[in-house]
Backbone as JSON, one array per atom type, in Angstrom:
{
  "sequence": "MQGEAQQLKNAVYRQRRIRLLNEHSAKSSQNRRDRFEFLLREMKSDLDMLKDRLKEELNELGIDESKARQMLSDYYLPDSEDIVESYGEKRKADDDDYEKSSRLKSDMEEGTSIAH",
  "N": [[59.93, -31.09, -35.47], [59.76, -31.05, -32.66], [61.62, -29.13, -32.19], [60.48, -26.83, -33.32], [58.31, -26.63, -31.57], [59.64, -26.08, -29.21], [60.79, -23.65, -29.85], [58.54, -22.01, -30.13], [57.56, -22.11, -27.47], [59.67, -20.8, -26.17], [59.37, -18.23, -27.43], [56.85, -17.53, -26.4], [57.45, -17.52, -23.69], [59.3, -15.36, -23.64], [57.66, -13.23, -24.48], [55.83, -13.25, -22.3], [57.57, -12.61, -20.23], [58.43, -10.0, -21.06], [55.97, -8.69, -20.96], [55.44, -8.79, -18.21], [57.56, -7.25, -17.29], [56.93, -4.8, -18.44], [54.43, -4.3, -17.24], [55.34, -3.94, -14.57], [56.95, -1.75, -14.86], [55.06, 0.15, -15.66], [53.51, 0.31, -13.4], [55.35, 1.3, -11.48], [55.9, 3.78, -12.68], [53.42, 4.95, -12.51], [53.17, 5.13, -9.74], [55.2, 6.98, -9.23], [54.27, 9.15, -10.64], [51.89, 9.61, -9.12], [53.01, 10.35, -6.61], [54.34, 12.67, -7.4], [52.21, 14.28, -8.18], [50.88, 14.57, -5.81], [52.84, 15.95, -4.3], [52.95, 18.31, -5.81], [50.31, 19.33, -5.54], [50.5, 19.87, -2.78], [52.55, 21.8, -2.77], [51.29, 23.82, -4.24], [49.1, 24.39, -2.62], [50.53, 25.44, -0.42], [51.73, 27.62, -1.51], [49.46, 29.15, -2.21], [48.53, 29.65, 0.42], [50.62, 31.11, 1.49], [50.55, 33.4, -0.16], [48.0, 34.37, 0.59], [48.61, 35.0, 3.3], [50.61, 36.92, 2.95], [49.07, 38.9, 1.68], [47.27, 39.53, 3.73], [49.14, 40.59, 5.65], [50.15, 42.78, 4.27], [47.86, 44.3, 4.04], [47.4, 44.84, 6.82], [49.55, 46.46, 7.19], [48.85, 48.57, 5.84], [49.41, 48.79, 3.06], [48.57, 48.96, -0.16], [47.7, 47.2, -3.31], [48.78, 48.6, -5.56], [50.72, 50.24, -4.43], [52.39, 48.27, -3.35], [53.33, 47.02, -5.75], [54.64, 49.19, -6.83], [56.71, 49.5, -4.93], [58.06, 47.03, -5.23], [58.94, 47.27, -7.96], [60.6, 49.5, -7.68], [62.55, 48.42, -6.01], [63.53, 46.2, -7.56], [64.21, 47.18, -10.08], [66.93, 48.81, -10.98], [68.38, 52.23, -10.86], [68.84, 54.22, -13.92], [71.53, 54.91, -14.21], [72.85, 52.98, -12.7], [72.35, 50.74, -14.21], [73.95, 51.01, -16.43], [76.5, 50.84, -15.26], [76.37, 48.24, -14.05], [75.57, 46.52, -16.07], [77.35, 46.98, -18.12], [80.27, 47.04, -20.22], [82.75, 44.38, -19.8], [84.93, 44.69, -17.11], [88.48, 45.11, -16.59], [90.42, 42.7, -14.84], [92.32, 43.8, -13.22], [91.2, 46.18, -12.46], [89.26, 45.56, -10.74], [88.29, 45.15, -7.31], [88.21, 42.68, -6.24], [89.27, 39.27, -6.16], [89.11, 36.23, -8.13], [87.98, 34.44, -6.39], [86.25, 35.95, -4.9], [87.25, 37.15, -2.77], [88.54, 39.99, -1.05], [91.2, 41.78, -2.69], [93.13, 42.99, -1.01], [92.92, 41.36, 1.33], [93.81, 38.99, 0.26], [96.46, 39.65, -0.34], [97.45, 40.16, 2.2], [97.26, 37.68, 3.26], [99.11, 36.33, 1.81], [101.47, 37.66, 2.49], [101.62, 37.02, 5.13], [101.95, 34.34, 5.06], [104.45, 33.99, 4.0]],
  "CA": [[58.72, -30.77, -34.81], [60.02, -30.7, -31.28], [62.41, -27.89, -32.26], [59.53, -25.8, -33.55], [57.55, -26.43, -30.32], [60.52, -25.36, -28.22], [60.94, -22.23, -30.28], [57.31, -21.35, -29.74], [57.57, -22.0, -26.04], [60.6, -19.69, -25.89], [58.69, -16.98, -27.8], [55.76, -17.23, -25.39], [58.18, -17.14, -22.41], [59.85, -13.98, -23.82], [56.49, -12.31, -24.42], [55.32, -13.18, -20.92], [58.56, -11.83, -19.41], [58.36, -8.63, -21.48], [54.76, -8.16, -20.41], [55.58, -8.53, -16.74], [58.41, -6.08, -17.08], [56.18, -3.62, -18.83], [53.49, -4.04, -16.14], [56.07, -3.45, -13.47], [57.34, -0.34, -15.22], [53.87, 1.0, -15.67], [53.13, 0.52, -11.95], [56.32, 2.23, -10.81], [55.67, 5.1, -13.26], [52.14, 5.48, -11.95], [53.45, 5.54, -8.32], [56.04, 8.23, -9.24], [53.28, 10.21, -10.98], [51.02, 9.96, -7.95], [53.81, 11.09, -5.62], [54.66, 13.99, -7.96], [50.96, 15.1, -8.18], [50.7, 14.91, -4.4], [53.81, 17.03, -3.92], [52.5, 19.5, -6.61], [49.2, 19.84, -4.84], [50.99, 20.42, -1.51], [53.21, 23.06, -3.01], [50.31, 24.75, -4.66], [48.33, 24.84, -1.41], [51.41, 26.2, 0.37], [51.87, 28.89, -2.22], [48.22, 29.91, -1.99], [48.48, 30.0, 1.83], [51.63, 32.24, 1.63], [49.94, 34.57, -0.83], [46.98, 34.93, 1.48], [49.27, 35.57, 4.44], [51.22, 38.2, 2.49], [48.04, 39.9, 1.44], [46.83, 40.05, 5.05], [50.16, 41.41, 6.27], [50.18, 44.02, 3.61], [46.67, 45.03, 4.5], [47.69, 45.29, 8.17], [50.6, 47.53, 7.13], [48.23, 49.69, 5.04], [49.99, 48.85, 1.78], [47.58, 48.41, -1.22], [48.4, 46.44, -4.44], [49.54, 49.48, -6.38], [51.86, 50.58, -3.63], [53.26, 47.11, -3.34], [53.9, 46.92, -7.03], [55.64, 50.31, -7.03], [57.81, 49.19, -4.1], [58.8, 46.0, -5.85], [59.63, 47.79, -9.11], [61.73, 50.35, -7.17], [63.56, 47.56, -5.5], [64.22, 45.33, -8.54], [64.71, 47.93, -11.26], [67.95, 49.88, -10.54], [68.36, 53.48, -11.63], [69.46, 54.09, -15.18], [72.99, 55.03, -14.1], [73.26, 51.7, -12.19], [72.25, 49.76, -15.28], [75.15, 51.22, -17.25], [77.6, 50.27, -14.55], [76.31, 46.83, -13.79], [75.51, 45.69, -17.35], [78.26, 47.54, -19.11], [81.38, 46.1, -20.66], [83.55, 43.72, -18.71], [86.13, 45.43, -16.63], [89.69, 44.32, -16.48], [90.57, 42.13, -13.55], [93.13, 44.72, -12.35], [90.31, 47.32, -12.02], [88.33, 44.97, -9.71], [88.78, 44.99, -5.92], [88.0, 41.26, -5.77], [89.88, 38.18, -6.92], [88.14, 35.3, -8.61], [87.37, 33.77, -5.31], [85.43, 36.93, -4.29], [87.87, 37.73, -1.53], [89.2, 41.26, -1.37], [92.61, 41.66, -3.04], [93.9, 43.26, 0.19], [92.92, 40.2, 2.15], [94.67, 38.03, -0.42], [97.83, 40.05, -0.23], [97.83, 40.01, 3.54], [97.41, 36.27, 3.51], [100.39, 35.8, 1.2], [102.57, 38.19, 3.18], [101.74, 36.32, 6.4], [102.41, 32.93, 4.79], [105.89, 34.01, 3.55]],
  "C": [[58.92, -30.32, -33.4], [60.78, -29.38, -31.24], [61.44, -26.71, -32.43], [58.65, -25.52, -32.28], [58.34, -25.71, -29.26], [60.7, -23.91, -28.53], [59.66, -21.42, -29.98], [57.15, -21.14, -28.23], [58.47, -20.89, -25.58], [59.98, -18.35, -26.24], [57.61, -16.57, -26.84], [56.35, -16.81, -24.09], [58.67, -15.7, -22.52], [58.78, -12.93, -23.79], [55.96, -12.12, -23.04], [56.29, -12.31, -20.09], [58.49, -10.34, -19.81], [57.11, -7.95, -20.96], [54.82, -7.89, -18.93], [56.49, -7.37, -16.48], [57.69, -4.77, -17.42], [55.18, -3.3, -17.73], [54.18, -3.43, -14.93], [56.51, -2.0, -13.71], [56.22, 0.6, -15.13], [53.42, 1.32, -14.23], [54.06, 1.49, -11.26], [56.15, 3.67, -11.38], [54.45, 5.77, -12.7], [52.41, 5.89, -10.51], [54.26, 6.81, -8.31], [55.09, 9.39, -9.63], [52.38, 10.63, -9.85], [51.73, 10.72, -6.94], [54.0, 12.51, -6.07], [53.36, 14.82, -7.9], [50.64, 15.45, -6.78], [51.58, 16.06, -3.9], [53.36, 18.37, -4.64], [51.31, 20.1, -5.93], [49.62, 20.45, -3.48], [51.63, 21.7, -1.77], [52.23, 24.18, -3.44], [49.46, 25.27, -3.49], [49.23, 25.74, -0.53], [51.59, 27.61, -0.22], [50.63, 29.73, -2.07], [48.1, 30.44, -0.58], [49.46, 31.2, 2.06], [51.16, 33.5, 0.97], [48.88, 35.21, 0.04], [47.63, 35.62, 2.72], [49.87, 36.85, 4.11], [50.23, 39.26, 2.24], [47.48, 40.45, 2.76], [47.87, 40.93, 5.71], [50.25, 42.76, 5.56], [48.99, 44.89, 3.89], [46.89, 45.67, 5.91], [48.64, 46.47, 8.15], [50.03, 48.76, 6.35], [48.87, 49.91, 3.61], [48.99, 48.21, 0.8], [48.42, 47.75, -2.33], [49.25, 47.31, -5.25], [50.82, 49.95, -5.65], [52.89, 49.46, -3.57], [54.04, 46.95, -4.63], [54.98, 48.0, -7.28], [56.88, 50.0, -6.09], [58.7, 48.14, -4.66], [59.56, 46.49, -7.07], [60.81, 48.71, -8.72], [62.87, 49.52, -6.7], [64.28, 46.75, -6.59], [64.74, 46.04, -9.75], [65.66, 49.02, -10.75], [67.8, 51.18, -11.46], [69.1, 53.35, -12.97], [70.96, 54.16, -15.07], [73.53, 53.7, -13.58], [73.27, 50.62, -13.27], [73.53, 49.84, -16.16], [76.39, 50.62, -16.55], [77.57, 48.75, -14.38], [76.23, 45.98, -15.03], [76.35, 46.18, -18.44], [79.32, 46.53, -19.62], [82.1, 45.52, -19.53], [84.7, 44.59, -18.36], [87.29, 44.53, -16.68], [89.84, 43.78, -15.05], [91.4, 43.05, -12.62], [92.28, 45.89, -11.8], [89.43, 46.87, -10.9], [89.02, 44.91, -8.37], [88.76, 43.53, -5.38], [88.75, 40.3, -6.71], [88.79, 37.25, -7.41], [87.4, 34.58, -7.49], [86.42, 34.71, -4.46], [85.99, 37.4, -2.92], [88.5, 39.03, -2.0], [90.68, 40.98, -1.71], [93.51, 41.96, -1.81], [93.94, 42.09, 1.12], [93.84, 39.12, 1.58], [96.13, 38.38, -0.23], [98.31, 39.9, 1.16], [98.12, 38.57, 3.88], [98.69, 35.78, 2.89], [101.55, 36.37, 2.01], [102.73, 37.45, 4.52], [102.31, 34.88, 6.18], [103.85, 32.93, 4.49], [106.73, 34.39, 4.77]]
}
């Protein structure tokens, strides 16, 4: 009889402990969510403000939306010849003027000749 009572007390204790841990986890998750939502609202308002400022600056420069779109597409879309060169097959390392570290080969060769 006492053993059964002790087992029930232990079960109640475990349930209470699990409930407290779950409540703590829920509160910390809610706090994280609230912080995230606040940062998201801040970022959205900053983005909207930057868009408005950009629109004002473009108007001051006399650039309308279609002209701005054309300028962006000209900047980001390379000519068809450039596409073949930049997105073509991989070149051999010997054909490249740069080593893997993005330093010019001539700089690398000079560095090795100075070191020897």
